LOZA-717564 format. One line per field, with one value per residue: residue number from 0; residue in three letters; x, y, z of N, C-alpha, C in turn. Coordinates in nm, 2 decimals, padded with zeros to 4 digits, always signed. Layout:
<pts>
num = (NUM | ...)
residu = (Ala | ...)
npx = (X | ...)
npy = (Y | ...)
npz = (Z | ...)
capx = (X | ...)
capy = (Y | ...)
capz = (Z | ...)
cpx = (X | ...)
cpy = (Y | ...)
cpz = (Z | ...)
</pts>
This chain:
<pts>
num = (0 | 1 | 2 | 3 | 4 | 5 | 6 | 7 | 8 | 9 | 10 | 11 | 12 | 13 | 14 | 15 | 16 | 17 | 18 | 19 | 20 | 21 | 22 | 23 | 24 | 25 | 26 | 27 | 28 | 29 | 30 | 31 | 32 | 33 | 34 | 35 | 36 | 37 | 38 | 39 | 40 | 41 | 42 | 43 | 44 | 45 | 46 | 47 | 48 | 49 | 50 | 51 | 52 | 53 | 54 | 55 | 56 | 57 | 58 | 59 | 60 | 61 | 62 | 63 | 64 | 65 | 66 | 67 | 68 | 69 | 70 | 71 | 72 | 73 | 74 | 75 | 76 | 77 | 78 | 79 | 80 | 81 | 82 | 83 | 84 | 85 | 86 | 87 | 88 | 89 | 90 | 91 | 92 | 93 | 94 | 95 | 96 | 97 | 98 | 99 | 100 | 101 | 102 | 103 | 104 | 105 | 106 | 107 | 108 | 109 | 110 | 111 | 112 | 113 | 114 | 115 | 116 | 117 | 118 | 119 | 120 | 121 | 122 | 123 | 124 | 125 | 126 | 127 | 128 | 129 | 130 | 131 | 132 | 133 | 134 | 135 | 136 | 137 | 138 | 139 | 140 | 141 | 142 | 143 | 144 | 145 | 146 | 147 | 148 | 149 | 150 | 151 | 152 | 153 | 154 | 155 | 156 | 157 | 158 | 159 | 160 | 161 | 162 | 163 | 164 | 165 | 166 | 167 | 168 | 169 | 170 | 171 | 172 | 173 | 174 | 175 | 176 | 177 | 178 | 179 | 180 | 181 | 182 | 183 | 184 | 185 | 186 | 187 | 188 | 189 | 190 | 191 | 192 | 193 | 194 | 195 | 196 | 197 | 198 | 199 | 200 | 201 | 202 | 203 | 204 | 205 | 206 | 207 | 208 | 209 | 210 | 211 | 212 | 213 | 214 | 215 | 216 | 217 | 218 | 219 | 220)
residu = (Met | Glu | Ile | Ile | Arg | Leu | Lys | Asp | Ile | Arg | Phe | Ala | Tyr | Pro | Ala | Arg | Ser | Pro | Leu | Phe | Lys | Met | Leu | Asn | Phe | Ser | Phe | Ser | Ala | Gly | Gln | Lys | Ile | Gly | Ile | Met | Gly | Pro | Asn | Gly | Ala | Gly | Met | Thr | Thr | Phe | Leu | Gln | Leu | Ile | Val | Gly | Leu | Leu | Lys | Pro | Gln | Ala | Gly | Lys | Val | Ile | Ile | Phe | Gly | Arg | Pro | Arg | Lys | Asp | Glu | Ser | Asp | Phe | Tyr | Glu | Val | Arg | Gln | Arg | Ile | Gly | Phe | Leu | Phe | Gln | Asp | Pro | Asp | Asp | Gln | Leu | Phe | Cys | Pro | Thr | Val | Glu | Glu | Glu | Ile | Ala | Phe | Gly | Pro | Leu | Asn | Leu | Gly | Ile | Pro | Arg | Pro | Gln | Leu | Pro | Gly | Leu | Ile | Lys | Glu | Met | Leu | Ser | Leu | Val | Gly | Leu | Glu | Gly | Phe | Glu | Lys | Arg | Val | Thr | Tyr | Lys | Leu | Ser | Gly | Gly | Glu | Lys | Arg | Leu | Val | Ala | Leu | Ala | Ala | Val | Leu | Ala | Met | Arg | Pro | Glu | Val | Leu | Leu | Leu | Asp | Glu | Pro | Thr | Gly | Asp | Leu | Asp | Gln | Lys | Asn | Thr | Met | Arg | Leu | Ile | Asp | Ile | Leu | Asn | Arg | Leu | Ser | Leu | Ser | Tyr | Ile | Ile | Val | Ser | His | Asp | Lys | Ser | Phe | Leu | Glu | Lys | Val | Thr | Ser | Ser | Ile | Tyr | Trp | Phe | Glu | Asn | Glu | Arg | Phe | Leu | Pro | Leu | Ser | Ser | Phe | Pro | Arg)
npx = (+00.09 | +00.06 | +00.19 | +00.28 | +00.33 | +00.51 | +00.42 | +00.56 | +00.66 | +00.73 | +00.96 | +01.08 | +01.32 | +01.20 | +01.35 | +01.53 | +01.67 | +01.46 | +01.48 | +01.36 | +01.24 | +01.11 | +01.03 | +01.00 | +00.86 | +00.80 | +00.67 | +00.59 | +00.39 | +00.56 | +00.82 | +01.17 | +01.41 | +01.68 | +01.82 | +02.09 | +02.30 | +02.45 | +02.53 | +02.29 | +02.14 | +01.89 | +01.75 | +01.65 | +01.44 | +01.27 | +01.21 | +01.06 | +00.83 | +00.67 | +00.52 | +00.39 | +00.53 | +00.68 | +00.53 | +00.47 | +00.53 | +00.40 | +00.27 | +00.18 | +00.11 | +00.06 | -00.07 | -00.11 | -00.33 | -00.46 | -00.52 | -00.30 | -00.31 | -00.38 | -00.35 | -00.52 | -00.54 | -00.32 | -00.34 | -00.40 | -00.19 | +00.01 | -00.05 | -00.02 | +00.21 | +00.53 | +00.76 | +01.11 | +01.27 | +01.57 | +01.73 | +01.71 | +01.66 | +01.47 | +01.25 | +01.16 | +01.00 | +00.87 | +00.88 | +00.97 | +01.09 | +00.87 | +00.66 | +00.68 | +00.70 | +00.41 | +00.27 | +00.20 | +00.04 | -00.17 | -00.28 | -00.40 | -00.58 | -00.58 | -00.63 | -00.55 | -00.49 | -00.37 | -00.12 | +00.12 | +00.21 | +00.24 | +00.44 | +00.66 | +00.72 | +00.79 | +01.04 | +01.17 | +01.20 | +01.39 | +01.63 | +01.60 | +01.53 | +01.39 | +01.40 | +01.18 | +01.13 | +01.33 | +01.47 | +01.41 | +01.62 | +01.85 | +01.94 | +02.17 | +02.30 | +02.25 | +02.08 | +01.88 | +01.81 | +01.70 | +01.50 | +01.33 | +01.27 | +01.11 | +00.91 | +00.80 | +00.73 | +00.54 | +00.33 | +00.21 | +00.29 | +00.25 | +00.45 | +00.80 | +00.98 | +01.32 | +01.53 | +01.90 | +01.93 | +02.15 | +02.30 | +02.37 | +02.47 | +02.66 | +02.90 | +02.78 | +02.49 | +02.42 | +02.46 | +02.25 | +02.02 | +02.01 | +01.95 | +01.71 | +01.54 | +01.57 | +01.40 | +01.12 | +00.82 | +00.77 | +00.73 | +00.97 | +01.17 | +01.49 | +01.72 | +02.05 | +02.39 | +02.56 | +02.66 | +02.72 | +02.54 | +02.30 | +02.32 | +02.29 | +02.01 | +01.83 | +01.68 | +01.74 | +01.93 | +01.95 | +02.10 | +02.07 | +02.03 | +02.03 | +01.73 | +01.71 | +01.66 | +01.88 | +01.94 | +02.16 | +02.25 | +02.12 | +02.01 | +01.95 | +01.73)
npy = (-00.11 | +00.21 | +00.50 | +00.74 | +01.02 | +01.20 | +01.44 | +01.61 | +01.81 | +02.14 | +02.38 | +02.64 | +02.85 | +03.16 | +03.45 | +03.29 | +03.05 | +02.79 | +02.48 | +02.25 | +02.14 | +01.96 | +01.74 | +01.40 | +01.12 | +00.83 | +00.63 | +00.32 | +00.10 | -00.09 | -00.06 | +00.05 | +00.27 | +00.44 | +00.74 | +00.92 | +01.22 | +01.47 | +01.82 | +02.05 | +01.95 | +01.91 | +01.75 | +01.74 | +01.95 | +01.81 | +01.59 | +01.75 | +01.88 | +01.65 | +01.62 | +01.88 | +02.06 | +02.25 | +02.40 | +02.33 | +02.52 | +02.43 | +02.11 | +01.79 | +01.69 | +01.35 | +01.20 | +00.87 | +00.83 | +01.07 | +01.38 | +01.62 | +01.97 | +02.23 | +02.37 | +02.23 | +01.96 | +01.83 | +01.77 | +01.50 | +01.35 | +01.41 | +01.29 | +01.07 | +01.02 | +01.01 | +01.25 | +01.29 | +01.57 | +01.72 | +01.87 | +01.81 | +02.02 | +02.17 | +02.04 | +01.97 | +02.10 | +02.09 | +02.12 | +01.91 | +01.56 | +01.37 | +01.52 | +01.61 | +01.35 | +01.31 | +01.50 | +01.45 | +01.20 | +01.28 | +01.49 | +01.32 | +01.23 | +01.02 | +00.86 | +01.02 | +00.83 | +00.62 | +00.71 | +00.73 | +00.44 | +00.43 | +00.64 | +00.54 | +00.29 | +00.39 | +00.51 | +00.29 | +00.14 | +00.35 | +00.32 | +00.48 | +00.48 | +00.60 | +00.86 | +01.03 | +01.27 | +01.42 | +01.77 | +01.90 | +02.08 | +02.05 | +01.79 | +01.60 | +01.61 | +01.39 | +01.26 | +01.41 | +01.38 | +01.13 | +01.12 | +01.29 | +01.10 | +00.90 | +01.06 | +01.08 | +00.82 | +00.74 | +00.81 | +00.62 | +00.61 | +00.52 | +00.54 | +00.64 | +00.96 | +01.02 | +01.23 | +01.29 | +01.10 | +01.03 | +01.20 | +01.34 | +01.12 | +00.92 | +00.65 | +00.40 | +00.49 | +00.51 | +00.22 | +00.15 | +00.29 | +00.19 | -00.09 | -00.05 | +00.06 | -00.19 | -00.33 | -00.25 | -00.23 | -00.07 | +00.13 | +00.32 | +00.61 | +00.72 | +01.01 | +01.04 | +01.07 | +00.86 | +00.60 | +00.36 | +00.31 | +00.34 | +00.09 | -00.10 | -00.06 | -00.01 | -00.16 | -00.07 | +00.19 | +00.49 | +00.73 | +01.09 | +01.35 | +01.62 | +01.61 | +01.38 | +01.01 | +00.79 | +00.41 | +00.34 | +00.12 | -00.22 | -00.46 | -00.80 | -00.86)
npz = (+00.01 | -00.07 | +00.08 | +00.07 | -00.16 | -00.37 | -00.59 | -00.90 | -00.75 | -00.66 | -00.53 | -00.36 | -00.13 | +00.01 | -00.20 | -00.35 | -00.58 | -00.67 | -00.51 | -00.56 | -00.87 | -01.01 | -00.86 | -00.75 | -00.59 | -00.39 | -00.15 | +00.03 | +00.26 | +00.48 | +00.39 | +00.47 | +00.46 | +00.39 | +00.32 | +00.18 | +00.10 | -00.06 | +00.14 | +00.14 | -00.06 | -00.02 | +00.17 | +00.42 | +00.36 | +00.22 | +00.36 | +00.56 | +00.38 | +00.35 | +00.57 | +00.58 | +00.72 | +00.57 | +00.24 | -00.09 | -00.38 | -00.60 | -00.75 | -00.62 | -00.29 | -00.15 | +00.08 | +00.24 | +00.06 | +00.02 | -00.11 | +00.01 | +00.12 | +00.24 | +00.58 | +00.79 | +00.64 | +00.71 | +00.96 | +01.03 | +00.92 | +01.05 | +01.29 | +01.22 | +01.14 | +01.25 | +01.32 | +01.38 | +01.45 | +01.30 | +01.50 | +01.83 | +02.02 | +01.87 | +01.91 | +02.16 | +02.42 | +02.64 | +03.02 | +03.15 | +03.13 | +03.15 | +03.11 | +02.84 | +02.68 | +02.76 | +02.63 | +02.34 | +02.32 | +02.52 | +02.35 | +02.15 | +02.29 | +02.47 | +02.77 | +03.10 | +03.32 | +03.17 | +03.15 | +03.29 | +03.26 | +02.99 | +02.99 | +03.12 | +02.96 | +02.72 | +02.80 | +02.91 | +02.65 | +02.51 | +02.66 | +02.89 | +03.18 | +03.47 | +03.42 | +03.40 | +03.58 | +03.51 | +03.39 | +03.07 | +02.94 | +03.05 | +02.99 | +02.82 | +02.47 | +02.34 | +02.51 | +02.51 | +02.23 | +02.23 | +02.40 | +02.27 | +02.04 | +02.22 | +02.26 | +02.02 | +01.95 | +02.16 | +02.03 | +01.90 | +01.60 | +01.26 | +01.07 | +01.05 | +01.01 | +01.03 | +01.07 | +01.03 | +01.29 | +01.45 | +01.50 | +01.76 | +01.88 | +02.09 | +02.04 | +02.20 | +02.23 | +01.97 | +01.89 | +02.07 | +01.95 | +01.69 | +01.78 | +01.90 | +01.64 | +01.51 | +01.62 | +01.61 | +01.43 | +01.23 | +00.92 | +00.77 | +00.71 | +00.68 | +00.68 | +00.68 | +00.72 | +00.77 | +00.64 | +00.75 | +00.98 | +00.83 | +00.70 | +00.90 | +00.97 | +00.78 | +00.46 | +00.23 | +00.02 | -00.09 | -00.28 | -00.26 | -00.49 | -00.71 | -00.73 | -00.75 | -00.66 | -00.63 | -00.63 | -00.39 | -00.22 | -00.18 | -00.01 | +00.15 | +00.47)
capx = (-00.01 | +00.14 | +00.16 | +00.37 | +00.37 | +00.52 | +00.45 | +00.57 | +00.69 | +00.82 | +00.97 | +01.20 | +01.28 | +01.21 | +01.46 | +01.65 | +01.64 | +01.42 | +01.54 | +01.32 | +01.15 | +01.04 | +01.07 | +00.90 | +00.91 | +00.70 | +00.69 | +00.50 | +00.44 | +00.69 | +00.96 | +01.26 | +01.48 | +01.77 | +01.84 | +02.23 | +02.33 | +02.54 | +02.49 | +02.24 | +02.03 | +01.73 | +01.70 | +01.55 | +01.32 | +01.21 | +01.11 | +00.92 | +00.72 | +00.59 | +00.44 | +00.34 | +00.59 | +00.69 | +00.43 | +00.54 | +00.44 | +00.34 | +00.27 | +00.10 | +00.16 | -00.08 | -00.04 | -00.25 | -00.45 | -00.53 | -00.41 | -00.27 | -00.28 | -00.37 | -00.28 | -00.58 | -00.52 | -00.21 | -00.37 | -00.39 | -00.06 | +00.10 | -00.09 | +00.02 | +00.37 | +00.62 | +00.89 | +01.22 | +01.39 | +01.79 | +01.81 | +01.62 | +01.62 | +01.39 | +01.13 | +01.13 | +00.94 | +00.80 | +00.96 | +01.03 | +01.07 | +00.74 | +00.57 | +00.73 | +00.64 | +00.25 | +00.18 | +00.13 | -00.08 | -00.26 | -00.35 | -00.47 | -00.73 | -00.51 | -00.68 | -00.46 | -00.45 | -00.28 | +00.00 | +00.27 | +00.26 | +00.30 | +00.57 | +00.74 | +00.73 | +00.88 | +01.18 | +01.26 | +01.28 | +01.50 | +01.70 | +01.62 | +01.46 | +01.38 | +01.45 | +01.04 | +01.13 | +01.45 | +01.44 | +01.47 | +01.70 | +01.95 | +01.99 | +02.27 | +02.23 | +02.20 | +01.99 | +01.77 | +01.76 | +01.64 | +01.37 | +01.25 | +01.21 | +01.03 | +00.80 | +00.73 | +00.67 | +00.43 | +00.21 | +00.19 | +00.25 | +00.25 | +00.56 | +00.87 | +01.09 | +01.41 | +01.64 | +02.01 | +01.89 | +02.27 | +02.38 | +02.44 | +02.48 | +02.80 | +02.88 | +02.69 | +02.37 | +02.39 | +02.42 | +02.10 | +01.91 | +01.99 | +01.87 | +01.53 | +01.49 | +01.54 | +01.27 | +01.00 | +00.76 | +00.75 | +00.81 | +01.03 | +01.25 | +01.59 | +01.80 | +02.18 | +02.53 | +02.65 | +02.63 | +02.73 | +02.45 | +02.20 | +02.32 | +02.23 | +01.88 | +01.74 | +01.70 | +01.76 | +01.99 | +01.94 | +02.17 | +01.97 | +02.11 | +01.94 | +01.61 | +01.68 | +01.67 | +01.94 | +01.98 | +02.31 | +02.28 | +02.01 | +02.09 | +01.83 | +01.74)
capy = (-00.01 | +00.32 | +00.59 | +00.88 | +00.99 | +01.36 | +01.44 | +01.72 | +01.92 | +02.26 | +02.43 | +02.74 | +02.95 | +03.30 | +03.50 | +03.18 | +02.99 | +02.67 | +02.39 | +02.15 | +02.18 | +01.85 | +01.62 | +01.29 | +01.02 | +00.71 | +00.53 | +00.21 | +00.03 | -00.21 | -00.01 | +00.09 | +00.31 | +00.52 | +00.86 | +01.00 | +01.31 | +01.63 | +01.90 | +02.13 | +01.88 | +01.94 | +01.63 | +01.82 | +01.99 | +01.69 | +01.53 | +01.87 | +01.87 | +01.54 | +01.62 | +01.97 | +02.20 | +02.34 | +02.36 | +02.31 | +02.60 | +02.36 | +01.98 | +01.74 | +01.57 | +01.30 | +01.11 | +00.77 | +00.81 | +01.18 | +01.49 | +01.70 | +02.09 | +02.33 | +02.31 | +02.12 | +01.84 | +01.78 | +01.72 | +01.35 | +01.29 | +01.43 | +01.19 | +00.88 | +00.99 | +01.04 | +01.31 | +01.34 | +01.65 | +01.72 | +01.94 | +01.81 | +02.14 | +02.25 | +01.95 | +01.96 | +02.22 | +02.07 | +02.14 | +01.78 | +01.41 | +01.31 | +01.60 | +01.59 | +01.20 | +01.27 | +01.60 | +01.40 | +01.12 | +01.36 | +01.58 | +01.25 | +01.15 | +00.90 | +00.89 | +01.03 | +00.70 | +00.55 | +00.81 | +00.69 | +00.34 | +00.47 | +00.69 | +00.41 | +00.21 | +00.45 | +00.53 | +00.19 | +00.14 | +00.41 | +00.31 | +00.61 | +00.45 | +00.68 | +01.00 | +01.09 | +01.41 | +01.52 | +01.87 | +01.85 | +02.14 | +01.98 | +01.67 | +01.60 | +01.62 | +01.22 | +01.20 | +01.51 | +01.32 | +00.98 | +01.18 | +01.33 | +00.98 | +00.84 | +01.13 | +01.03 | +00.67 | +00.75 | +00.90 | +00.53 | +00.63 | +00.44 | +00.56 | +00.74 | +01.03 | +01.04 | +01.34 | +01.28 | +01.08 | +00.95 | +01.38 | +01.38 | +00.99 | +00.86 | +00.50 | +00.33 | +00.53 | +00.47 | +00.09 | +00.13 | +00.31 | +00.05 | -00.19 | +00.01 | +00.06 | -00.32 | -00.38 | -00.17 | -00.30 | +00.03 | +00.19 | +00.46 | +00.68 | +00.79 | +01.09 | +01.04 | +01.07 | +00.75 | +00.49 | +00.23 | +00.29 | +00.28 | -00.04 | -00.19 | -00.04 | -00.02 | -00.26 | -00.01 | +00.32 | +00.59 | +00.89 | +01.20 | +01.45 | +01.68 | +01.56 | +01.18 | +00.88 | +00.67 | +00.33 | +00.33 | -00.02 | -00.28 | -00.59 | -00.85 | -00.80)
capz = (+00.01 | -00.09 | +00.20 | +00.05 | -00.28 | -00.41 | -00.74 | -00.96 | -00.68 | -00.71 | -00.38 | -00.36 | -00.03 | -00.04 | -00.25 | -00.38 | -00.67 | -00.68 | -00.47 | -00.63 | -00.98 | -01.03 | -00.74 | -00.74 | -00.48 | -00.35 | -00.04 | +00.06 | +00.37 | +00.49 | +00.35 | +00.59 | +00.36 | +00.43 | +00.21 | +00.21 | -00.02 | -00.02 | +00.18 | +00.05 | -00.14 | +00.01 | +00.23 | +00.54 | +00.31 | +00.15 | +00.51 | +00.59 | +00.28 | +00.36 | +00.68 | +00.58 | +00.78 | +00.44 | +00.14 | -00.25 | -00.46 | -00.71 | -00.76 | -00.51 | -00.19 | -00.13 | +00.20 | +00.27 | -00.05 | +00.00 | -00.17 | +00.11 | +00.06 | +00.35 | +00.74 | +00.80 | +00.56 | +00.77 | +01.11 | +01.03 | +00.87 | +01.18 | +01.39 | +01.17 | +01.06 | +01.36 | +01.26 | +01.45 | +01.37 | +01.31 | +01.62 | +01.92 | +02.06 | +01.79 | +01.94 | +02.31 | +02.47 | +02.80 | +03.11 | +03.21 | +03.03 | +03.12 | +03.03 | +02.69 | +02.63 | +02.74 | +02.55 | +02.22 | +02.36 | +02.55 | +02.23 | +02.08 | +02.36 | +02.54 | +02.91 | +03.18 | +03.39 | +03.10 | +03.04 | +03.37 | +03.22 | +02.85 | +02.98 | +03.14 | +02.85 | +02.63 | +02.86 | +02.92 | +02.50 | +02.45 | +02.77 | +02.97 | +03.27 | +03.57 | +03.37 | +03.41 | +03.65 | +03.45 | +03.34 | +02.94 | +02.87 | +03.14 | +02.92 | +02.71 | +02.33 | +02.31 | +02.61 | +02.44 | +02.09 | +02.30 | +02.44 | +02.17 | +02.00 | +02.28 | +02.27 | +01.87 | +01.95 | +02.22 | +01.98 | +01.82 | +01.47 | +01.16 | +00.98 | +01.12 | +00.95 | +01.13 | +01.02 | +01.14 | +01.40 | +01.53 | +01.51 | +01.92 | +01.99 | +02.11 | +02.02 | +02.28 | +02.24 | +01.85 | +01.92 | +02.16 | +01.85 | +01.59 | +01.84 | +01.88 | +01.52 | +01.47 | +01.72 | +01.55 | +01.30 | +01.15 | +00.81 | +00.81 | +00.65 | +00.79 | +00.62 | +00.75 | +00.62 | +00.80 | +00.58 | +00.83 | +01.03 | +00.78 | +00.65 | +00.99 | +01.01 | +00.66 | +00.35 | +00.08 | +00.06 | -00.18 | -00.29 | -00.32 | -00.54 | -00.81 | -00.71 | -00.80 | -00.58 | -00.70 | -00.54 | -00.34 | -00.18 | -00.19 | +00.05 | +00.23 | +00.58)
cpx = (+00.09 | +00.10 | +00.17 | +00.38 | +00.41 | +00.51 | +00.44 | +00.63 | +00.80 | +00.84 | +01.09 | +01.17 | +01.27 | +01.34 | +01.54 | +01.57 | +01.59 | +01.52 | +01.49 | +01.22 | +01.08 | +01.06 | +00.96 | +00.94 | +00.75 | +00.71 | +00.58 | +00.50 | +00.49 | +00.83 | +01.05 | +01.39 | +01.59 | +01.82 | +01.99 | +02.23 | +02.40 | +02.48 | +02.40 | +02.14 | +01.91 | +01.69 | +01.60 | +01.43 | +01.24 | +01.12 | +01.01 | +00.81 | +00.63 | +00.48 | +00.40 | +00.40 | +00.64 | +00.56 | +00.51 | +00.46 | +00.41 | +00.35 | +00.19 | +00.16 | +00.04 | -00.03 | -00.15 | -00.35 | -00.52 | -00.45 | -00.41 | -00.23 | -00.29 | -00.36 | -00.37 | -00.58 | -00.41 | -00.20 | -00.34 | -00.27 | +00.04 | +00.10 | -00.05 | +00.16 | +00.46 | +00.76 | +01.01 | +01.30 | +01.52 | +01.82 | +01.69 | +01.57 | +01.50 | +01.22 | +01.10 | +01.12 | +00.91 | +00.90 | +01.04 | +01.01 | +00.93 | +00.63 | +00.56 | +00.65 | +00.49 | +00.19 | +00.15 | +00.01 | -00.20 | -00.37 | -00.44 | -00.58 | -00.70 | -00.55 | -00.54 | -00.40 | -00.36 | -00.14 | +00.14 | +00.32 | +00.32 | +00.41 | +00.71 | +00.79 | +00.81 | +00.99 | +01.23 | +01.29 | +01.37 | +01.59 | +01.73 | +01.54 | +01.48 | +01.41 | +01.28 | +01.06 | +01.27 | +01.40 | +01.51 | +01.57 | +01.83 | +02.03 | +02.07 | +02.23 | +02.17 | +02.09 | +01.85 | +01.72 | +01.65 | +01.51 | +01.27 | +01.22 | +01.13 | +00.91 | +00.75 | +00.67 | +00.58 | +00.31 | +00.17 | +00.18 | +00.30 | +00.38 | +00.62 | +00.94 | +01.17 | +01.50 | +01.77 | +02.00 | +02.04 | +02.34 | +02.44 | +02.48 | +02.63 | +02.80 | +02.77 | +02.54 | +02.33 | +02.38 | +02.25 | +02.00 | +01.89 | +01.93 | +01.69 | +01.47 | +01.45 | +01.40 | +01.16 | +00.93 | +00.68 | +00.78 | +00.86 | +01.12 | +01.37 | +01.69 | +01.92 | +02.28 | +02.63 | +02.60 | +02.64 | +02.60 | +02.32 | +02.20 | +02.26 | +02.10 | +01.78 | +01.75 | +01.74 | +01.83 | +01.99 | +02.02 | +02.06 | +02.03 | +02.03 | +01.81 | +01.58 | +01.72 | +01.75 | +01.98 | +02.13 | +02.36 | +02.15 | +02.07 | +01.95 | +01.87 | +01.67)
cpy = (+00.12 | +00.47 | +00.72 | +00.87 | +01.17 | +01.35 | +01.58 | +01.81 | +02.00 | +02.34 | +02.54 | +02.82 | +03.05 | +03.36 | +03.41 | +03.09 | +02.87 | +02.53 | +02.27 | +02.23 | +02.09 | +01.72 | +01.53 | +01.18 | +00.92 | +00.65 | +00.46 | +00.17 | -00.08 | -00.17 | +00.07 | +00.15 | +00.43 | +00.62 | +00.94 | +01.11 | +01.42 | +01.71 | +02.00 | +02.08 | +01.88 | +01.79 | +01.67 | +01.86 | +01.91 | +01.63 | +01.63 | +01.87 | +01.75 | +01.54 | +01.78 | +02.07 | +02.29 | +02.30 | +02.41 | +02.46 | +02.54 | +02.21 | +01.94 | +01.66 | +01.50 | +01.19 | +01.03 | +00.79 | +00.93 | +01.31 | +01.59 | +01.87 | +02.21 | +02.24 | +02.19 | +01.99 | +01.76 | +01.72 | +01.57 | +01.29 | +01.31 | +01.34 | +01.03 | +00.89 | +01.09 | +01.11 | +01.34 | +01.44 | +01.66 | +01.75 | +01.90 | +01.93 | +02.20 | +02.16 | +01.95 | +02.10 | +02.21 | +02.08 | +02.01 | +01.67 | +01.39 | +01.38 | +01.61 | +01.47 | +01.22 | +01.39 | +01.52 | +01.28 | +01.19 | +01.45 | +01.44 | +01.17 | +01.06 | +00.91 | +00.90 | +00.91 | +00.66 | +00.59 | +00.74 | +00.53 | +00.36 | +00.53 | +00.61 | +00.33 | +00.26 | +00.47 | +00.41 | +00.13 | +00.19 | +00.42 | +00.41 | +00.59 | +00.54 | +00.83 | +01.09 | +01.26 | +01.49 | +01.63 | +01.86 | +01.91 | +02.11 | +01.88 | +01.70 | +01.59 | +01.51 | +01.19 | +01.28 | +01.42 | +01.17 | +01.04 | +01.20 | +01.20 | +00.89 | +00.93 | +01.09 | +00.91 | +00.67 | +00.77 | +00.73 | +00.57 | +00.52 | +00.41 | +00.68 | +00.78 | +01.06 | +01.13 | +01.35 | +01.24 | +01.04 | +01.09 | +01.36 | +01.26 | +00.96 | +00.70 | +00.41 | +00.35 | +00.52 | +00.35 | +00.07 | +00.20 | +00.21 | -00.06 | -00.16 | +00.00 | -00.09 | -00.38 | -00.34 | -00.22 | -00.19 | +00.04 | +00.30 | +00.48 | +00.76 | +00.85 | +01.08 | +01.01 | +00.96 | +00.64 | +00.36 | +00.24 | +00.28 | +00.17 | -00.14 | -00.17 | -00.02 | -00.13 | -00.21 | +00.13 | +00.41 | +00.69 | +00.99 | +01.32 | +01.51 | +01.64 | +01.41 | +01.12 | +00.77 | +00.56 | +00.33 | +00.17 | -00.08 | -00.44 | -00.66 | -00.81 | -00.93)
cpz = (-00.01 | +00.03 | +00.18 | -00.08 | -00.30 | -00.55 | -00.82 | -00.87 | -00.69 | -00.57 | -00.41 | -00.18 | -00.04 | -00.07 | -00.32 | -00.48 | -00.64 | -00.63 | -00.55 | -00.75 | -01.02 | -00.97 | -00.72 | -00.65 | -00.44 | -00.25 | +00.00 | +00.17 | +00.37 | +00.45 | +00.44 | +00.47 | +00.42 | +00.31 | +00.26 | +00.06 | +00.01 | +00.04 | +00.09 | -00.08 | -00.16 | +00.10 | +00.35 | +00.49 | +00.24 | +00.28 | +00.55 | +00.50 | +00.28 | +00.48 | +00.71 | +00.67 | +00.66 | +00.32 | +00.00 | -00.27 | -00.60 | -00.70 | -00.64 | -00.43 | -00.16 | -00.03 | +00.25 | +00.21 | -00.05 | -00.05 | -00.05 | +00.08 | +00.18 | +00.49 | +00.79 | +00.76 | +00.61 | +00.91 | +01.09 | +01.02 | +00.97 | +01.29 | +01.36 | +01.11 | +01.17 | +01.29 | +01.37 | +01.38 | +01.39 | +01.42 | +01.71 | +02.02 | +02.00 | +01.82 | +02.08 | +02.36 | +02.62 | +02.88 | +03.15 | +03.12 | +03.05 | +03.06 | +02.87 | +02.63 | +02.67 | +02.65 | +02.41 | +02.23 | +02.40 | +02.45 | +02.16 | +02.17 | +02.45 | +02.69 | +03.00 | +03.27 | +03.33 | +03.08 | +03.15 | +03.29 | +03.07 | +02.89 | +03.03 | +03.04 | +02.76 | +02.70 | +02.84 | +02.74 | +02.48 | +02.55 | +02.89 | +03.11 | +03.38 | +03.53 | +03.39 | +03.47 | +03.61 | +03.39 | +03.18 | +02.90 | +02.97 | +03.08 | +02.82 | +02.57 | +02.29 | +02.38 | +02.54 | +02.33 | +02.13 | +02.33 | +02.35 | +02.07 | +02.07 | +02.27 | +02.12 | +01.88 | +02.04 | +02.15 | +01.88 | +01.67 | +01.39 | +01.10 | +01.08 | +01.02 | +01.02 | +01.02 | +01.08 | +01.25 | +01.51 | +01.56 | +01.66 | +01.98 | +02.00 | +02.07 | +02.07 | +02.25 | +02.07 | +01.81 | +01.96 | +02.04 | +01.74 | +01.66 | +01.86 | +01.75 | +01.46 | +01.53 | +01.68 | +01.45 | +01.22 | +01.03 | +00.85 | +00.68 | +00.69 | +00.69 | +00.73 | +00.65 | +00.67 | +00.76 | +00.67 | +00.90 | +00.95 | +00.71 | +00.76 | +01.04 | +00.86 | +00.53 | +00.22 | +00.12 | -00.06 | -00.19 | -00.35 | -00.34 | -00.68 | -00.84 | -00.73 | -00.69 | -00.65 | -00.61 | -00.50 | -00.29 | -00.17 | -00.09 | +00.16 | +00.42 | +00.67)
</pts>
């Protein structure tokens, strides 16, 4: 089943030449793909177009079989597709870890009595047991990234978009992230410059440049 389709996308930042003139992409349920590319190719922009944080000047964004154009069209998309930002400081805004993880589920209508168990489950998943009362801005860069991932996963998404997820992680936490991803039954797209990491968590890797996705590697998992 096709989940994401970008068709003939044109996008330009203000007062700049178009980054994309005719971008096309499709992604189906069950896929776990990695995307690499040179700096400035537009990989972060590509992910933000999928979840509606940026809007194209032309073309179609079709998610879960429906065209998505207005902001209201993307409410459902952001509930079903979890997006991990490149910089966790752009994602974390609640005072404590437990409030951060609870925020999304609360907005989805999950009953408050279920939250403590969910928070504990998510922190255990990312290896941060006992962090409930920790203050988010005092966490290390790697801890912030793992808390951000826990908050995304707490919303029970069907698909994950991860933008440079190993950016602040040391080797130990990178291996932890690899273990987490390999235990998830979700479809996902990961943008990363770390080919070794992508080889451990994806089944296909693409090189993205000049609006083209070229197969870089494909191997059985």
